[in-house]
C-alpha positions as CSV (number, residue, x, y, z in Angstrom):
1,X,111.3,94.0,106.5
2,X,112.9,96.4,108.7
3,X,112.3,97.0,112.4
4,X,112.2,100.5,112.4
5,X,112.8,103.0,115.3
6,X,108.7,103.3,117.5
7,X,107.4,106.3,117.4
8,X,105.2,107.7,120.0
9,X,102.4,108.4,117.1
10,X,102.1,105.2,116.0
11,X,99.8,103.1,117.2
12,X,99.2,100.2,115.7
13,X,101.4,98.1,114.1
14,X,100.4,95.3,110.9
15,X,101.2,92.5,110.4
16,X,99.8,91.7,106.5
17,X,100.5,88.2,104.6
18,X,98.7,89.8,101.5
19,X,98.5,93.4,100.1
20,X,98.4,92.5,96.4
21,X,95.2,94.1,94.5
22,X,94.8,91.1,92.6
23,X,94.5,88.1,95.2
24,X,90.9,87.7,97.0
25,X,93.0,87.5,100.3
26,X,95.0,90.8,99.3
27,X,91.7,92.8,98.5
28,X,90.3,91.2,101.9
29,X,93.5,92.5,103.7
30,X,93.3,96.1,102.2
31,X,89.6,96.7,102.9
32,X,90.4,95.5,106.6
33,X,92.9,98.2,106.5
34,X,90.3,100.8,105.0
35,X,87.4,100.0,107.0
36,X,88.5,99.3,110.3
37,X,91.4,100.9,110.9
38,X,91.0,104.0,108.6
39,X,91.3,106.2,111.6
40,X,93.9,105.0,113.5
41,X,98.1,105.6,113.4
42,X,99.1,102.5,112.0
43,X,102.5,100.8,110.5
44,X,102.1,98.0,108.0
45,X,105.1,94.8,107.7
46,X,104.9,92.8,105.1
47,X,107.6,90.4,103.5
48,X,105.4,90.2,100.5
49,X,107.7,91.6,97.1
50,X,105.3,92.9,94.4
51,X,107.8,90.9,91.7
52,X,109.8,87.9,94.1
53,X,112.1,86.7,91.9
54,X,114.5,84.7,93.8
55,X,112.6,81.5,95.7
56,X,113.6,82.4,99.0
57,X,110.4,85.5,98.6
58,X,108.3,82.8,96.9
59,X,109.0,81.4,100.3
60,X,108.6,83.6,102.6
61,X,105.7,85.1,101.1
62,X,104.1,81.4,100.4
63,X,100.6,81.1,102.4
64,X,101.6,78.3,105.5
65,X,105.0,80.3,105.9
66,X,103.9,83.5,106.3
67,X,101.4,83.6,108.5
68,X,103.7,81.8,111.6
69,X,106.7,84.8,110.6
70,X,103.3,87.5,111.5
71,X,103.4,85.2,114.9
72,X,106.4,86.6,116.1
73,X,105.8,89.7,114.7
74,X,102.6,90.7,116.7
75,X,104.9,89.0,120.4
76,X,107.4,91.2,119.3
77,X,105.5,94.6,119.3
78,X,102.8,93.3,121.9
79,X,105.9,92.9,124.4
80,X,106.5,96.3,123.9
81,X,103.7,97.2,125.1
82,X,102.3,98.4,121.6
83,X,99.1,97.6,119.4
84,X,99.7,94.6,117.5
85,X,97.4,93.9,114.5
86,X,97.5,90.9,112.5
87,X,95.5,91.0,109.2
88,X,94.3,88.2,106.6
89,X,95.1,84.2,105.8
90,X,93.0,83.7,109.0
91,X,90.8,80.3,108.1
92,X,89.0,79.4,110.8
93,X,90.5,75.2,109.8
94,X,93.6,76.7,111.3
95,X,93.9,76.9,115.0
96,X,97.2,77.6,115.7
97,X,97.1,81.1,114.5
98,X,94.0,81.8,117.3
99,X,95.8,79.6,119.5
100,X,99.2,81.6,119.5
101,X,98.0,85.3,118.3
102,X,99.3,87.4,121.3
103,X,96.3,88.4,123.7
104,X,94.5,91.9,122.7
105,X,95.7,91.0,119.6
106,X,92.7,92.9,116.7
107,X,92.8,90.4,113.9
108,X,90.8,89.8,110.8
109,X,88.9,88.4,108.7
110,X,88.7,85.5,109.6
111,X,87.8,83.1,106.5
112,X,86.6,79.6,105.4
113,X,83.7,77.6,104.4
114,X,83.4,78.1,100.7
115,X,81.4,75.2,99.4
116,X,83.3,71.7,98.1
117,X,81.4,69.1,95.1
118,X,83.7,66.2,96.9
119,X,84.2,66.3,100.0
120,X,86.7,64.9,101.2
121,X,87.4,62.5,104.9
122,X,88.6,65.7,106.2
123,X,86.9,68.0,104.9
124,X,83.6,66.0,106.4
125,X,85.3,65.1,110.1
126,X,88.7,67.6,110.2
127,X,87.9,70.7,109.4
128,X,84.2,70.8,111.9
129,X,86.7,69.1,114.6
130,X,89.1,71.9,114.0
131,X,86.1,74.5,113.3
132,X,85.5,74.0,116.5
133,X,88.9,74.3,118.8
134,X,89.0,77.7,116.8
135,X,86.2,78.6,118.0
136,X,86.5,78.0,121.5
137,X,89.8,79.9,121.4
138,X,87.9,82.7,119.9
139,X,85.5,82.2,123.0
140,X,88.5,83.9,124.8
141,X,89.6,86.7,123.4
142,X,87.9,89.9,124.4
143,X,87.7,90.8,120.3
144,X,85.2,91.5,118.5
145,X,85.7,89.2,115.5
146,X,85.1,89.7,111.4
147,X,84.2,86.7,109.2
148,X,84.6,87.4,105.6
149,X,81.2,85.8,104.7
150,X,78.6,83.9,106.1
151,X,79.6,81.1,105.4
152,X,80.7,79.3,108.2
153,X,78.0,80.7,110.4
154,X,76.1,77.2,110.5
155,X,78.9,76.2,112.7
156,X,79.0,78.4,115.4
157,X,76.2,78.9,118.7
158,X,74.3,82.1,119.2
159,X,75.7,83.3,121.6
160,X,79.3,83.6,119.7
161,X,77.0,85.2,117.1
162,X,77.0,88.2,119.3
163,X,80.3,89.7,118.9
164,X,80.8,88.3,115.3
165,X,80.5,91.0,111.8
166,X,79.5,88.2,109.4
167,X,80.2,89.4,105.7
168,X,82.5,91.6,105.8
169,X,83.5,91.3,101.9
170,X,79.8,93.5,101.6
171,X,81.6,96.7,103.1
172,X,83.6,96.6,98.8
173,X,79.6,97.2,97.9
174,X,79.3,101.3,96.5
175,X,76.3,103.0,95.9
176,X,75.4,102.2,92.6
177,X,77.2,104.4,89.2
178,X,75.0,105.1,86.1
179,X,74.3,102.1,83.8
180,X,77.4,103.3,81.0
181,X,76.6,101.4,77.9
182,X,77.5,96.9,77.6
183,X,79.1,96.7,75.0
184,X,80.6,93.1,75.7
185,X,77.9,89.9,76.2
186,X,79.4,88.1,79.3
187,X,83.0,89.0,81.7
188,X,84.4,85.5,83.6
189,X,86.4,85.5,86.0
190,X,87.8,81.3,85.4
191,X,90.7,80.1,88.3
192,X,92.6,77.1,87.3
193,X,91.3,75.2,91.5
194,X,90.4,72.2,91.5
195,X,87.3,72.8,93.2
196,X,86.2,75.8,91.7
197,X,86.3,73.4,88.2
198,X,84.2,71.2,89.9
199,X,81.9,74.1,90.1
200,X,82.6,76.0,86.5
201,X,79.6,75.6,83.5
202,X,81.8,74.3,81.1
203,X,79.3,72.6,78.9
204,X,77.4,76.0,79.1
205,X,80.1,78.4,78.3
206,X,80.3,75.8,75.4
207,X,77.1,76.8,74.3
208,X,77.0,80.0,74.3
209,X,79.9,79.9,72.0
210,X,78.2,78.6,69.7
211,X,75.5,80.8,69.9
212,X,78.1,82.9,69.1
213,X,77.6,85.4,72.5
214,X,81.4,86.9,72.4
215,X,83.0,85.7,76.2
216,X,85.5,87.2,77.7
217,X,87.7,86.0,80.5
218,X,90.0,87.2,83.0
219,X,91.6,85.3,85.7
220,X,93.2,81.8,84.4
221,X,93.7,81.3,80.8
222,X,90.7,79.1,80.0
223,X,91.5,76.7,76.7
224,X,88.6,77.4,74.5
225,X,87.9,78.6,71.1
226,X,87.1,81.6,70.8
227,X,87.6,83.6,73.9
228,X,88.9,86.4,74.7
229,X,91.5,85.4,77.6
230,X,93.2,89.0,79.3
231,X,94.8,87.1,81.9
232,X,95.5,88.1,85.5
233,X,94.3,91.8,85.2
234,X,94.7,94.6,87.8
235,X,90.6,94.9,89.3
236,X,91.1,98.8,87.6
237,X,91.1,97.2,84.5
238,X,88.6,94.5,85.6
239,X,86.1,97.4,87.3
240,X,86.6,99.5,83.2
241,X,85.6,95.7,82.1
242,X,82.8,95.1,84.0
243,X,81.1,98.4,83.8
244,X,81.0,97.6,79.5
245,X,79.8,94.1,80.4
246,X,76.1,92.9,80.2
247,X,76.4,89.4,82.8
248,X,78.9,87.5,84.7
249,X,78.3,83.6,85.3
250,X,78.3,82.6,88.8
251,X,80.3,79.2,89.3
252,X,78.5,78.3,92.9
253,X,81.0,77.7,96.1
254,X,81.4,81.0,97.0
255,X,78.5,83.3,95.3
256,X,79.6,86.6,97.0
257,X,83.4,86.3,95.8
258,X,84.9,89.7,95.3
259,X,84.3,89.5,91.3
260,X,80.8,88.7,91.9
261,X,80.5,91.9,94.3
262,X,82.5,94.1,91.8
263,X,79.4,92.7,89.0
264,X,76.9,94.1,91.5
265,X,78.9,97.3,91.9
266,X,78.7,97.9,88.0
267,X,74.9,96.8,87.1
268,X,76.6,93.3,85.2
269,X,74.0,91.0,85.8
270,X,74.5,87.1,87.4
271,X,74.0,84.2,86.1
272,X,73.7,81.2,89.0
273,X,71.9,77.6,88.7
274,X,68.6,78.0,89.8
275,X,69.6,74.9,93.2
276,X,71.7,77.6,94.6
277,X,69.9,79.6,97.3
278,X,70.5,83.3,97.5
279,X,69.8,83.6,101.6
280,X,70.9,87.5,101.3
281,X,67.1,89.0,99.8
282,X,68.9,92.3,99.1
283,X,70.9,91.7,96.4
284,X,68.2,88.6,95.1
285,X,67.3,90.4,91.6
286,X,71.1,90.9,90.7
287,X,70.7,87.1,89.6
288,X,69.1,85.2,86.9
289,X,68.2,81.5,87.9
290,X,69.1,79.0,85.2
291,X,69.4,75.1,84.8
292,X,73.2,74.6,83.4
293,X,72.4,71.2,82.2
294,X,70.0,72.9,79.8
295,X,71.9,74.9,78.5
296,X,69.0,75.7,74.6
297,X,66.4,76.6,77.5
298,X,68.2,79.0,79.9
299,X,70.0,80.6,77.3
300,X,66.3,80.6,75.3
301,X,65.7,82.5,78.6
302,X,68.4,85.2,78.7
303,X,67.3,85.4,74.7
304,X,63.6,87.0,76.0
């Protein structure tokens, strides 16, 4: 990172932990810049390398290190009487970031609150305590707060909610395009992640395969026979594939993930477990509720 000579024309100096177009945090950061800083004169700094080759590059990009370098960056420009902006890697549990960022720093979006099947003691007791500390600190900041989703809403009192924008991820939604010819039965996003694996309906996917439906997988490699794995692909490729797709599957830990919203943009119907409540009524028609525990009945319903 190089600190260039300050220009009078630039009035916002932004630290971005991740601007990758393939990661969720990267997409969130790019969306924040596009929607919140579009008419501002900005300069963006990041340690992120497109293809990190050296160990030090990987270390500095690591999500628990880069935020604190970003805090120092924000203080540097604050002391120069410039306007600092801190972008992404803002989980609500990490109250140190909200405590240490300089006054008048703009930041967002705040994340957290995904569902977990096996709640550990940390998630049941420590995280809510950390949330409370962070929210107390955020009350003292005279700035609008932006949350990526509304999954944390239950922890926030009504007075503080008035200064919060929830569901910032919905800004990715576009006007519906004309429905393309669909040639892919299922396109599924798969992550090799402990929590996501617990929600992912493996048995249901196996049943789909046994009925000779073709399943295409993006993200991590799903080790099942007959599936077509693309690996990690660009957002452009994801949308190209989704335009041809009839159905996808929502794993449940966060039903309004970037992938789900891209499915909605591309007129893809999303299969979801019948026990999951869809709070936002505007999108109910995009989901098909089925019983993952009874694949035969569910697939009969889907065929009909």
